[in-house]
N, C-alpha and C positions, 0 to 999 in steps of 0.2 A: 196491570200495564205500567211500565216506568214512564214517568214524564221527561221532558226534555231536561230539566235541571238534574234529575237524577243520573240521566246517560251522561251528561257532561262531567257530572262528578265522578262516576265510574271511568271515564275516559282519562280523567286526571289522575285517579288513582294508579291506573295501569302505566302511564307515563312516569310518575314519579317511583313506582316499583321498577320499572325498568332501568331507571337512572341508579338506583340502589344497586341492582345487580350488575350494571355496567361499571360502576365506580369498584366494586370487588373485583371484577375481571381485570380492569386497569392497574389498580394498586395492589392487588393480592390480599391475603386474608386481614380483614379489618374489624375492628371493634366498633361498637354502637357509636361511641364518643367520636372516632376518627370519620365515620360516616356522616355524623351529622355536622361536623366541622366542614368537610369537604362540600356536602350537599346543601348547606344552609337550612338545615331541619332541624327541629327539636328531636331530643333524643327519644322521646315519647312517640313520635311520628315514625321515627326509623325503626324502632323496635315492632311497630305495628306491621310495617312493610316487611320487615324481616320474618314475622310469624306467617306473613301470607305467603311468601317466597318459601319459606321452609314448607308449609302445608302442600304446596306444589312440587315440591322436591326440586326446587331450584337452588337453593343455599342449606347448609348446614352448619351446626355450631360445633366448634373444637377449641380444645385448650391452645393457647398460643405456645409455640415452641419456644423454649428457654435455651439460650447458648450461654455456657458458662456457669458460674454459681448461681444457684437459685436464690431470689431474696424472699423475705418473710411474705406470707399471705397466699392466697391462691391465684394460680397464674391467670392473667386476663382471657376471657372468652372471645374468640374471634370467629367471624362468618366467612365461610368460602363456599364457591360454587360446587355443585355437584356435577358429576360427569354429564347428567342431564342438561344441567344449567349451561355448562359450558358448550355442549354441542348446540345447543339452541343459538349461541353466538357464532360457533364456527360455521354452521350452515348458512348464517346471513352472509357470508363473504363467498360462497361457493360460485355464485353467477359471476361475480367480478372476476374470480380467478379463472373461470372458464373462458371468459370473455378475453381476459388478457392473454391466455395460453392459445386460443383461436387466432388472434392477432399475430402473436409470434410465429404460429404455423404458417400464416399467409406470407410471411416476409420471406426473403431469400434465406435458403437454409432450409426451411419447412421443418420437417418433423425432426431433422437433425439438432435444428435451433431449439426445439422443445426439450430434447433430451439433453442439450447441453445447460439449459436453464435448469432442468431437473437435478443435474449433478453440481452445478454452482449452488443451489438453494440448500444442499445438503453438507457444504464445504465447512461451516463453521461447527457443525454437529461431529463430523468426521474428525477433526482436529481434536476435539473434546473426548470422544470416544477412544482415539487411538491412544492417549495418555492413561485412560482407564485400564485399557486391555495390556498396555506394555508391563503395566505392573504386576500381571499374575501369570502364571504358566500356562503354556498353550492349551492344555486340556481344561483350564478353567474359564476360557475367554468366552465361551456361549454364556455361561451363567453371568460374566460380568457385563457383556453386553446387554443381558436381559434388563440387569439392575439398571444400567445408564439409560436404557430406553424407558424403563417406568418411571425413571425420575423426570423425563421429559413428556410423559403422559401417555404413553403407549399401552400400560398394562401388560407388560412383557413378563415371560417366563421362559426357563430352558428346562426340557424334560428328554428323558430317554426316547429314542425313536421305537417304533414297534419291535425291531430287531436291534436291542441295545449294542450289540457288537459291532454294528455298522455306523453308528452315530447318535446324534441328538436333534431335536426339533425345538426352533425357536419360534415360540407363540406370542403375536402381539394381539391383544383382545380390544384394542381401540385404535383408530387411524383417524387423525385430524382432517385428512385430505381424501377420504375414501370416496365422496360424492364427485370430487374432480379427477379423481384416478379412473373412476368409470369410464371417461371419454378420454383420459390422456394416461395410457399404461406407462408412459415414459417415467412418470413419477415412481411406480414399483420396480421398473427395470433399475432406475438408477440407486434406488435403496438396496436392492439386491446385490448390485456390484458393489457398492459400499460395504455391504457385510461381508462379501468374499474378500475385499482388500483388506478390511480390519482382522479377519479370522485367520487369512493366510491359507485359504484352501477354496477350491470350488464349492459353491451351495447352489441349493435348488429351492426353487419358491413354489410349493405344492398348492397353496391356496391364498386367496385374498378376499378381504371384506368388500373391496371394490368390485369384485366379480359375484358377489352374493353368498360368499363363504361367511361363516359365523366368526371366523378368526383368520388373520395372516399367519400362515405356516411356511417356515423356511427349514428345509432340512441340511444340517450341516454334517459332513462326514466325520468319523472320529479322528480327533486331532491327537498326534502323537508329540511327544518332545521333539523329535526330529523335524517337525513341521514349523519349528520357531524360527527356522531361518528360510522363510518363504521367498521364493523369488518372483520375478515379474511374470512368469509363465502362468500363476495363478490368475492373475488379473486379466491376461490375455485368453483366459478359457471361460470367462464370464460374459462373453458379448450376448449370449442368449440365456444367462441365468435369469434375469428378472423376467422374463417372458412367463405370462401365467399358461398354465395348460389350457388347451382348447376345451 
């Protein structure tokens, strides 16, 4: 049986370990030296905590990406959060997000206010994605959108639908707001509307992680070159595009 001193030591170890993981979350890929400097720990202590975090599949080591000409020597090894490690932090904010959206829903405007918030939340991403999609022909926009989403952590891919002549499926294997979207489907609806706007065609959400499906799946009808000059009629046809099937 552990004595009080051992329990206090274990608690302190967990606290420091969480600080190490949090520092990686806040600052991105980090070397042992960078973590030691930020946290005022010895490099030996940082390595010990990183070993424990790696054993728990919270962090993993990678070679630091080098931009431009490579210098001599091996690239520095950096530590990044795994998907599981990031999820642990994402979920710690779920209750706060739900409380905030409930408060918005209770104010004047109700569910419409929540929907407006959901659309505003995606505004910055939409502008960035639009630039990416405008650089490719219409028939390659689904693939370009999948790459852009993956860069933002959604682990997305585009593939042919079961009937390829009809269109494609955009699949997102990770959703940072899935737990919140269970209660507030407006988040999924806003995302679907944005996809329709960006792709210039009506789209249909077939499945969502928030509703217990393994992946968020969106059907995109086959886009031809003639669709490049999409009109506002497309956006008006998406008022129900984001609603998940019952």
